[in-house]
C-alpha positions in Angstrom: 0.0 0.1 0.1 1.5 3.5 -1.0 2.1 5.8 2.1 1.5 9.5 1.3 4.9 11.4 1.6 5.0 13.5 4.6 5.7 16.7 2.6 2.3 15.9 0.5 0.5 15.2 3.8 1.7 18.8 5.0 0.6 20.6 1.9 -2.9 18.8 2.1 -3.3 19.9 5.6 -2.3 23.5 4.8 -4.8 23.5 1.8 -7.8 22.2 4.0 -7.0 24.7 6.7 -6.8 27.7 4.2 -10.0 26.5 2.7 -11.6 26.4 6.0 -10.2 29.8 7.0 -11.6 31.1 4.0 -15.0 29.9 4.5 -14.7 31.6 7.8 -13.7 34.8 6.5 -16.3 34.8 3.9 -18.8 34.0 6.5 -17.9 36.8 8.8 -17.9 39.3 6.0 -21.3 38.3 4.8 -22.6 38.5 8.5 -21.0 41.9 8.9 -22.8 43.3 5.6 -26.1 41.9 6.9 -25.8 43.4 10.3 -24.9 47.0 8.5 -27.8 46.6 6.3 -30.1 46.0 8.9 -28.7 48.8 11.3 -29.3 51.2 8.5 -32.7 50.0 7.7 -33.6 50.6 11.2 -32.3 54.1 11.0 -33.8 55.2 7.5 -35.4 58.7 7.4 -36.8 59.2 3.9 -38.6 57.2 1.0 -35.4 57.6 -1.0 -33.1 55.9 1.7 -35.5 53.0 2.2 -35.5 52.3 -1.7 -31.5 52.6 -1.8 -31.2 50.3 0.7 -33.7 47.9 -0.8 -31.7 47.9 -4.2 -28.3 48.0 -2.3 -29.5 44.6 -0.3 -30.9 43.3 -3.2 -28.1 43.6 -6.1 -26.2 41.2 -3.9 -28.2 38.3 -4.9 -29.5 39.0 -8.3 -28.1 40.9 -11.5 -31.3 42.7 -12.2 -33.4 44.2 -9.9 -36.3 46.7 -10.1 -38.6 47.6 -7.0 -42.2 48.7 -7.5 -44.5 50.6 -5.1 -48.3 49.5 -5.4 -50.7 52.3 -5.4 -54.5 51.9 -5.9 -53.8 48.8 -8.4 -51.2 50.6 -10.4 -47.4 49.5 -10.0 -44.9 52.2 -10.0 -40.9 51.9 -10.5 -39.1 53.5 -7.6 -35.7 52.2 -8.2 -33.6 49.8 -10.6 -30.3 48.0 -11.1 -28.9 46.9 -14.4 -32.1 47.4 -16.2 -33.2 50.0 -18.6 -36.7 51.0 -17.6 -38.0 54.4 -18.0 -38.0 56.2 -14.3 -41.5 56.9 -14.9 -42.6 53.4 -15.8 -46.1 52.4 -14.3 -48.4 49.8 -15.3 -51.9 48.2 -14.2 -51.5 45.3 -11.5 -54.1 43.5 -13.5 -52.2 43.4 -16.6 -49.5 41.3 -15.1 -50.4 37.9 -13.8 -47.2 37.3 -11.5 -47.4 40.7 -9.8 -51.1 39.7 -9.2 -50.1 36.2 -7.8 -47.6 38.0 -5.4 -50.6 40.3 -4.1 -52.8 37.4 -3.8 -50.6 34.8 -2.0 -48.3 37.4 -0.1 -45.6 35.1 -1.1 -42.8 35.0 -3.7 -43.6 34.0 -7.2 -41.5 32.9 -10.3 -42.7 33.5 -13.6 -41.4 33.5 -17.3 -40.6 37.1 -18.3 -43.5 37.2 -20.7 -45.7 40.3 -21.0 -48.8 38.7 -19.7 -46.8 37.8 -16.6 -44.7 40.5 -15.7 -45.7 43.3 -18.2 -44.1 44.4 -21.7 -41.6 46.4 -20.1 -40.2 43.9 -18.0 -40.7 41.0 -20.5 -37.7 39.3 -22.7 -38.9 38.3 -26.2 -38.4 34.7 -27.5 -36.6 33.5 -24.3 -37.5 31.2 -21.5 -35.9 33.2 -18.8 -37.3 33.4 -15.3 -38.0 36.2 -13.1 -38.5 36.2 -9.3 -41.0 38.5 -7.6 -41.0 39.0 -3.8 -43.6 41.1 -1.7 -42.6 44.0 0.6 -45.3 43.9 3.2 -46.6 46.5 5.7 -48.6 44.6 7.9 -51.0 42.5 6.0 -50.8 45.0 3.0 -48.5 44.5 0.1 -46.9 47.9 -0.2 -44.2 47.0 -2.8 -42.8 44.0 -5.0 -39.3 43.3 -5.8 -38.5 42.1 -9.3 -35.5 40.0 -9.7 -33.8 38.6 -12.7 -30.5 37.4 -14.5 -28.7 34.3 -13.7 -25.5 35.8 -12.4 -25.2 35.7 -8.6 -28.8 34.9 -8.0 -29.8 33.8 -4.5 -33.4 33.6 -3.6 -32.9 33.2 0.0 -30.7 36.4 0.2 -33.5 38.3 -1.7 -36.1 37.0 1.0 -33.9 38.0 3.8 -33.7 41.8 2.1 -37.3 41.8 1.7 -37.9 40.6 5.2 -35.8 43.4 6.5 -37.5 46.2 4.5 -41.1 44.7 5.7 -39.9 44.6 9.2 -39.1 48.4 9.3 -42.2 49.6 7.6 -44.2 48.4 10.6 -42.1 49.6 13.3 -43.8 52.3 15.2 -40.9 54.5 15.2 -40.9 54.7 11.4 -44.8 55.5 11.3 -44.4 59.3 11.3 -41.6 58.8 8.3 -42.5 56.7 5.3 -44.4 53.7 6.8 -46.5 53.7 3.5 -43.4 54.1 1.5 -44.9 57.6 0.7 -47.1 56.2 -2.1 -50.5 57.4 -1.0 -50.6 61.3 -1.2 -51.7 63.1 2.0 -55.0 64.8 1.5 -55.5 68.5 1.9 -58.5 67.8 4.3 -56.0 65.6 6.3 -53.6 68.4 6.4 -56.0 71.1 7.4 -58.8 69.2 9.5 -56.9 67.2 12.4 -55.1 68.7 15.3 -51.4 68.7 15.1 -49.9 65.5 16.2 -47.2 67.4 18.0 -49.7 68.7 20.8 -51.0 65.5 21.7 -49.5 63.2 24.4 -47.7 60.2 23.0 -50.5 57.7 23.7 -52.9 59.8 21.5 -50.3 60.7 19.2 -49.8 56.6 18.3 -53.4 56.0 18.1 -53.7 58.9 15.5 -50.9 57.6 13.6 -52.6 53.8 13.6 -55.8 55.5 12.7 -54.3 57.2 9.5 -52.4 54.1 8.4 -55.7 51.9 9.0 -57.9 54.3 6.7 -55.1 54.3 3.9 -54.7 50.8 3.9 -58.6 50.0 4.1 -59.4 52.3 1.4 -56.7 50.9 -1.0 -57.5 47.4 -0.4 -61.4 48.1 -1.1 -60.3 49.8 -4.2 -58.0 46.7 -5.2 -60.7 44.2 -4.5 -63.6 46.0 -6.3 -62.3 48.3 -8.9 -65.5 47.9 -11.1 -67.6 48.9 -8.3 -65.3 52.1 -7.5 -65.2 53.2 -11.2 -69.0 52.9 -11.7 -69.6 54.7 -8.1 -67.6 57.4 -9.5 -69.0 57.9 -12.7 -72.5 57.9 -11.1 -71.9 59.9 -8.1 -73.0 57.0 -5.9 -69.9 55.0 -4.4 -71.8 54.5 -1.2 -74.6 52.7 -3.0 -72.1 50.5 -4.7 -70.1 49.8 -1.6 -72.3 50.2 1.3 -71.4 47.0 2.8 -67.6 47.2 2.7 -67.5 51.0 3.6 -70.0 50.2 6.7 -67.5 47.5 7.7 -64.6 49.6 7.9 -66.4 52.5 9.6 -67.6 50.3 12.5 -64.0 48.9 13.0 -62.9 52.6 12.9 -65.4 53.6 15.3 -64.4 50.9 17.6 -60.7 51.0 17.5 -60.1 54.7 17.1 -63.0 56.9 18.1 -62.0 56.6 21.6 -60.3 59.7 22.3 -61.9 63.5 22.0 -58.9 64.4 19.7 -59.5 61.9 17.1 -60.7 62.7 13.5 -62.3 60.5 10.9 -59.3 59.9 8.8 -61.4 57.1 7.2 -63.7 59.8 5.8 -61.0 61.8 4.7 -59.4 58.9 2.7 -62.6 57.9 1.1 -63.2 61.4 0.1 -59.7 62.2 -1.1 -58.8 58.8 -2.7 -61.9 57.1 -3.5 -63.6 59.9 -4.5 -60.9 61.8 -6.1 -61.3 64.7 -4.0 -65.0 65.2 -4.9 -67.4 64.4 -1.8 -70.2 64.4 -4.0 -69.0 61.3 -5.8 -69.9 59.4 -2.5 -73.5 59.9 -3.0 -76.6 61.4 -1.0 -76.7 58.1 1.1 -73.3 58.4 2.3 -73.6 59.3 6.0 -70.7 61.5 6.5 -67.8 61.6 8.8 -68.1 59.8 12.3 -68.7 62.0 15.3 
């Protein structure tokens, strides 16, 4: 039986030790990067910073990346890496089946890059290239969707880690006054002028106002996404409440129980219905609409 030469054994041992050390160094470096990303996510101040961190984290795990905010059934491009998309790109959710699936399941979806699946702008003609779409959640709501493609350095687990971090900071109470909704729902004039200044409230009441605003925006956005035809018909006929009375009344009752519990509370749900669903025109809610909660 052949016995390895001592020199050969030493070289092999040194090689194995070097490989082990290299793996340890790579693991330490990766953990350091993750910790840094998580720390900066917790400290973000603006939507631009949040989007930048999303793209920075995602580009380590996919060659092509794009982030879309979801607003009233329409996807709006917020940032991109290694794609040549127009900065103003927007397309309806209903025209992209893969994006719809993400919203329905709130889970990552893999799809072919075909127009019916990912929109014309994100499709690749005459190929079988795949794309991966991952939701960014704010509570139960899909606030944004990350699009990732390209076979170079692709890692779905890494992308899920990044979107998980991004989702987590959106729900933090400390960020509620920053861009907890990713700034995709414009603040209504009524909300600016009518409610009391939050700076004048005690901390408990201020947090209740913040949660009431968030509930109102999410409730109205989800209603428009769930029943777009009824919303459109209601606006056209100045009778939104007639078409959506059951859903609106349910939200009003939840709002009354959860938020109309302090003297300073305003009806943010009413404001959101007027500004967003009725496009700023109270008359579109119709004569049967009961008006703001007292």
